[in-house]
C-alpha positions in Angstrom: -25.7 57.1 -29.5 -24.5 54.3 -27.2 -20.9 53.5 -26.3 -19.3 50.2 -25.5 -19.0 49.7 -21.8 -15.8 47.6 -22.3 -13.7 49.7 -24.8 -15.5 53.0 -24.8 -16.0 53.4 -28.6 -19.3 54.5 -30.1 -21.3 51.7 -31.4 -24.3 53.5 -33.0 -27.3 51.3 -33.3 -25.4 48.1 -33.6 -25.9 45.1 -31.3 -22.1 44.3 -31.1 -19.1 46.6 -30.8 -17.0 46.8 -34.0 -13.7 47.1 -32.0 -14.0 44.5 -29.2 -17.0 42.4 -30.3 -18.8 42.8 -26.9 -22.6 42.9 -26.9 -24.0 46.4 -26.6 -26.7 46.8 -23.9 -29.4 49.3 -24.6 -30.2 49.7 -20.9 -27.8 51.7 -18.7 -25.4 49.4 -16.8 -25.2 49.7 -13.0 -21.8 50.0 -11.6 -20.5 46.8 -9.9 -21.1 46.7 -6.1 -18.3 48.1 -4.0 -16.3 45.6 -1.9 -15.4 46.6 1.6 -11.7 47.5 1.8 -9.4 44.8 3.0 -7.7 45.4 6.3 -4.1 46.3 5.8 -1.4 44.6 7.8 0.4 46.8 10.3 3.5 48.5 8.9 6.6 47.7 10.9 8.2 50.6 12.6 11.2 52.2 11.1 14.4 51.9 13.1 15.8 55.5 13.7 19.2 56.0 12.2 22.0 57.7 14.0 24.0 60.4 12.2 26.6 57.8 11.2 24.1 55.6 9.5 24.0 52.9 12.1 20.8 51.9 14.0 20.5 53.9 17.2 19.4 51.1 19.5 18.0 47.7 19.3 14.2 47.6 19.2 11.9 44.6 19.6 10.5 43.6 16.2 6.8 44.3 15.7 4.8 41.1 15.2 2.4 40.9 12.4 -1.3 40.2 12.8 -1.6 36.3 12.7 -4.3 36.7 10.0 -1.6 38.0 7.6 1.1 35.5 8.4 1.8 32.8 5.9 2.2 29.2 7.2 5.0 26.9 6.3 4.2 24.3 3.6 4.5 20.7 4.7 4.2 18.1 1.9 1.7 15.3 2.5 3.0 12.0 3.7 1.8 9.2 1.4 1.6 5.4 2.0 3.1 5.5 5.4 2.2 2.6 7.7 1.2 3.5 11.2 4.0 2.7 13.6 2.9 1.8 17.1 4.4 0.0 20.0 4.6 -3.7 19.5 4.2 -3.5 15.7 5.8 -6.6 14.2 6.6 -7.6 10.7 6.9 -11.4 10.4 9.3 -13.1 8.0 8.1 -15.3 5.2 7.6 -19.0 5.8 7.7 -19.8 2.1 10.2 -22.6 2.5 7.9 -24.5 4.9 4.9 -23.7 2.7 6.5 -25.0 -0.4 7.8 -28.1 1.5 4.4 -29.0 2.8 2.8 -28.5 -0.6 5.4 -30.8 -2.2 4.7 -33.5 0.5 1.0 -33.1 0.0 1.3 -33.6 -3.8 3.7 -36.5 -3.5 1.5 -38.1 -0.9 -1.4 -37.9 -3.4 0.7 -39.3 -6.2 2.0 -42.2 -4.2 -1.3 -42.8 -2.4 -0.9 -46.5 -1.7 -1.1 -47.9 1.7 -1.6 -46.3 5.1 1.6 -44.3 5.4 1.0 -41.7 2.7 -2.6 -41.4 4.0 -1.1 -40.2 7.3 1.2 -37.7 5.6 -1.7 -35.9 3.7 -3.4 -34.4 6.8 0.0 -33.6 8.3 1.1 -31.7 5.3 -2.3 -29.8 5.2 -1.7 -28.8 8.9 1.8 -27.7 7.9 0.4 -25.5 5.1 -2.1 -23.9 7.4 0.6 -23.1 10.0 3.0 -21.8 7.3 0.4 -19.3 6.3 -0.3 -18.4 9.9 3.4 -17.7 10.4 3.3 -15.1 7.6 0.3 -13.4 9.2 1.5 -13.5 12.8 1.4 -10.5 15.1 4.3 -11.2 17.4 7.7 -12.9 17.3 6.6 -15.7 19.6 3.5 -16.5 17.5 5.6 -16.5 14.4 8.2 -18.9 15.9 5.5 -21.2 17.2 3.8 -21.4 13.8 7.1 -21.9 12.0 8.0 -24.7 14.4 4.6 -26.5 13.9 5.0 -26.1 10.1 8.5 -27.5 10.2 7.5 -30.5 12.4 4.5 -31.3 10.2 6.7 -31.2 7.1 9.4 -33.5 8.6 6.8 -36.0 9.9 5.0 -35.9 6.5 8.3 -36.5 4.7 9.0 -39.4 7.0 5.7 -41.1 6.5 5.8 -40.5 2.7 9.3 -42.1 2.5 8.2 -44.9 4.8 5.1 -45.5 2.6 7.2 -45.6 -0.6 9.7 -48.0 1.0 6.9 -50.3 2.2 5.3 -50.2 -1.2 8.5 -51.1 -3.0 9.1 -53.9 -0.5 5.7 -55.4 -1.1 6.1 -55.1 -4.9 9.5 -56.9 -4.8 8.2 -59.5 -2.3 5.1 -60.4 -4.4 6.3 -59.8 -8.0 10.1 -59.9 -7.9 10.5 -56.7 -10.0 8.6 -53.6 -11.0 8.4 -54.9 -14.6 6.3 -57.9 -13.5 4.2 -55.6 -11.3 3.6 -53.3 -14.2 2.7 -56.2 -16.6 0.2 -57.5 -14.0 -1.4 -54.1 -13.6 -1.8 -53.7 -17.3 -3.1 -57.1 -18.0 -5.6 -57.2 -15.4 
């Protein structure tokens, strides 16, 4: 009769053990290979006790083998930007960017005459330098880009207003009012 190698009960001629359900092998099972013994860490020496129960004398502690010492856990640092010398975070130039975009849109809406035609490229240059100010790598570069964006916005606003004033002057000079200008535009 064969016995179950897992629980030790007799199985008879059955293929599976009635008690644990393991498959019964007909061939003898070889014992698992022996693992070499693990080296044991050195045991620290005992401090001899004096008759009063106090340690006799101070002894240097015995150091463990470094293979058996456990390291200190350090949690990983996530999403940390590298900090180096000269690293600079520029401020946003959103005000100049928005101002130059508004000048560009108004220049396209009031595109009549030469003056708004001048403010369109100026506002585009201001937009480019506003974006450059946000991506600058030093404080001096940021200041220079912000200054160019501000100057282009101011000059663009000046030419836009000048163009609107000249347009209104021409309309009043030729038609006398905007109503007459509008009627003339609609009729022909």
